[in-house]
C-alpha positions in Angstrom: 35.7 -0.4 -2.8 32.0 0.1 -3.5 29.7 -2.5 -4.9 26.0 -2.9 -5.9 24.0 -3.7 -2.8 21.3 -6.3 -3.5 19.9 -6.9 0.0 19.6 -5.3 3.3 20.2 -1.6 4.2 22.2 0.5 1.7 25.3 2.2 3.0 26.6 4.9 0.7 30.2 4.3 1.8 29.9 0.7 0.7 27.3 0.7 -2.1 26.6 2.6 -5.3 23.7 4.9 -4.6 21.5 6.9 -6.9 20.9 10.4 -5.4 17.2 10.9 -4.8 17.4 14.4 -3.3 14.5 15.9 -5.3 12.3 12.9 -4.4 13.4 13.2 -0.8 12.6 16.9 -0.7 9.2 16.2 -2.2 8.5 13.4 0.3 9.4 15.5 3.3 7.3 18.4 2.0 4.3 16.1 1.7 4.8 14.9 5.3 5.0 18.5 6.5 1.8 19.3 4.6 0.1 16.4 6.4 -0.5 14.4 3.2 -0.9 10.7 2.9 2.1 9.0 1.3 2.4 5.7 -0.5 5.8 4.3 -1.5 5.2 1.8 -4.3 7.9 0.2 -6.4 9.2 -3.2 -7.3 11.4 -5.3 -5.0 15.0 -4.3 -4.4 14.6 -0.7 -5.6 15.3 1.1 -2.4 11.9 1.7 -0.8 13.0 0.9 2.7 16.3 2.8 2.3 14.5 5.9 0.9 12.0 5.8 3.8 14.8 5.5 6.4 16.7 8.4 4.8 13.6 10.5 4.8 12.9 9.9 8.5 16.6 10.7 9.3 16.5 13.9 7.2 13.1 15.0 8.7 14.3 14.4 12.3 17.6 16.2 11.7 15.9 19.2 10.0 13.1 19.7 12.5 13.2 18.3 16.0 9.4 18.8 16.5 9.1 15.6 14.5 9.5 12.5 16.6 10.3 9.8 14.0 10.4 6.1 14.9 10.7 3.0 12.8 8.6 -0.1 13.3 9.0 -3.2 11.2 5.8 -5.2 11.2 7.3 -8.0 9.1 8.8 -9.4 12.2 5.4 -9.6 13.8 3.7 -11.7 11.2 2.3 -15.1 11.9 2.1 -14.7 15.7 -0.7 -14.7 18.2 -2.5 -11.5 19.1 -1.0 -11.6 22.7 2.5 -12.0 21.5 1.9 -9.3 18.8 1.0 -6.7 21.4 3.9 -7.8 23.7 6.4 -7.4 21.0 4.8 -4.3 19.5 5.0 -2.4 22.9 8.6 -3.6 23.4 9.6 -2.3 20.0 7.7 0.9 20.5 9.5 1.5 23.8 12.9 0.8 22.4 12.4 3.1 19.5 11.1 5.9 21.7 14.1 5.4 24.1 16.5 5.5 21.1 15.1 8.9 20.0 15.4 10.3 23.5 18.9 9.0 23.7 19.9 10.5 20.3 18.6 13.8 21.6 20.5 13.5 24.9 17.3 13.4 26.9 15.6 10.9 29.2 12.0 9.6 29.1 9.5 11.7 30.9 8.1 10.5 34.1 4.7 9.9 32.5 6.2 7.8 29.7 8.2 5.8 32.2 5.2 5.1 34.3 3.2 4.1 31.3 5.8 1.6 30.1 6.3 0.3 33.6 2.5 -0.2 34.0 2.3 -2.1 30.8 5.3 -4.3 31.8 3.5 -5.0 35.1 0.6 -6.4 33.1 3.1 -8.6 31.2 3.0 -6.5 28.1 6.2 -5.4 26.5 8.5 -7.5 28.6 9.7 -9.9 25.9 11.0 -9.7 22.4 
């Protein structure tokens, strides 16, 4: 049975969802045109869900786009050093996830880069 979702990610199989297909098409067209995009709306209106759906749609329609999601809210109120350690860790994990979804492995250059950062103590923790 579906219900109204009031927090966290929206799952169409569990929650009532308003179709935003026209807005999604417009959003993706703007990305492809290289335009700046701002998503502005009140709390709990689906901004994050819309953004996630747009990235998923874009990546599935055109594999030349390499979409990753980074949530900077989890990096607030921390030191600069810890910020960069966690940022690199998150970046690596997201890049690895995209490669995994595509059935590929990281290139040698990317692996060397991330290993070099780890050897400096960057990106090891999270």
